[in-house]
C-alpha positions as CSV (number, residue, x, y, z in Angstrom):
1,M,-6.8,7.7,2.0
2,L,-6.0,4.0,2.0
3,N,-9.5,3.3,3.3
4,D,-10.8,4.9,0.1
5,L,-8.7,2.5,-2.0
6,A,-9.9,-0.4,0.1
7,R,-13.5,0.4,-0.7
8,K,-12.7,0.5,-4.4
9,H,-10.8,-2.9,-4.5
10,S,-12.4,-6.1,-3.4
11,F,-9.0,-7.8,-2.8
12,V,-8.3,-5.4,0.2
13,K,-9.5,-7.2,3.3
14,E,-8.5,-4.7,6.0
15,V,-6.6,-1.5,6.6
16,R,-5.1,-1.1,10.0
17,G,-2.4,1.1,11.5
18,F,-0.5,2.4,14.5
19,G,1.0,5.8,14.3
20,L,2.6,6.1,10.8
21,M,2.8,2.3,10.3
22,L,0.0,1.1,8.2
23,G,-0.9,-2.4,7.1
24,V,-3.2,-3.4,4.3
25,E,-4.3,-7.0,4.4
26,L,-5.1,-8.5,1.1
27,T,-6.9,-11.6,-0.1
28,I,-4.2,-12.1,-2.7
29,P,-0.4,-12.5,-2.4
30,G,1.3,-9.1,-2.1
31,K,4.8,-9.9,-3.5
32,Q,4.1,-8.6,-7.0
33,L,2.7,-5.4,-5.7
34,V,5.9,-4.8,-3.6
35,L,8.0,-5.4,-6.7
36,D,5.8,-3.1,-8.9
37,A,5.9,-0.5,-6.2
38,M,9.7,-0.6,-6.1
39,A,9.8,-0.2,-9.9
40,E,7.7,3.0,-9.3
41,G,10.1,4.3,-6.6
42,L,8.0,3.4,-3.6
43,L,9.5,1.1,-1.0
44,I,7.0,-1.1,0.9
45,N,7.2,-4.6,2.2
46,C,4.9,-7.6,2.5
47,T,4.6,-9.7,5.6
48,H,2.7,-13.0,6.1
49,D,2.4,-13.1,2.3
50,T,-0.7,-11.0,2.2
51,V,-0.1,-7.9,4.3
52,L,1.5,-4.8,2.7
53,R,3.3,-2.7,5.3
54,F,3.8,1.0,4.9
55,L,6.3,2.7,7.2
56,P,7.1,6.2,6.0
57,P,9.9,8.2,7.5
58,Y,8.9,10.7,10.2
59,I,9.9,13.6,8.0
60,A,7.6,12.6,5.1
61,T,5.8,15.5,3.6
62,E,2.2,15.7,2.7
63,K,3.2,15.9,-1.0
64,E,5.3,12.6,-0.6
65,V,2.4,10.8,1.0
66,D,0.0,12.0,-1.7
67,Q,2.6,10.7,-4.3
68,A,2.8,7.3,-2.6
69,L,-1.0,7.0,-2.5
70,K,-1.2,7.8,-6.2
71,I,1.3,5.0,-6.9
72,V,-0.6,2.5,-4.7
73,G,-3.8,3.5,-6.4
74,K,-2.2,2.9,-9.8
75,L,-0.9,-0.5,-8.7
76,F,-4.2,-1.6,-7.1
77,G,-6.0,-0.6,-10.4
78,K,-3.8,-3.0,-12.3
79,V,-4.7,-6.0,-10.1
80,K,-7.1,-8.4,-11.9
């Protein structure tokens, strides 16, 4: 899922995770992506300036995860 997006976008350095927590390390600052995600209704945060952290609730449905990935894909597509 996120790995597919990572292969499509050169600014994604690494995708890693533990359980439901996922981190996407970028080669660019992630602050604007966090702000854009919030505007789309997706709450993520950025640590160390370049790591996007995804921590969904344990009750997240497959449909909600798919919706979040769609938003992330849209936002990644806008990065120049």
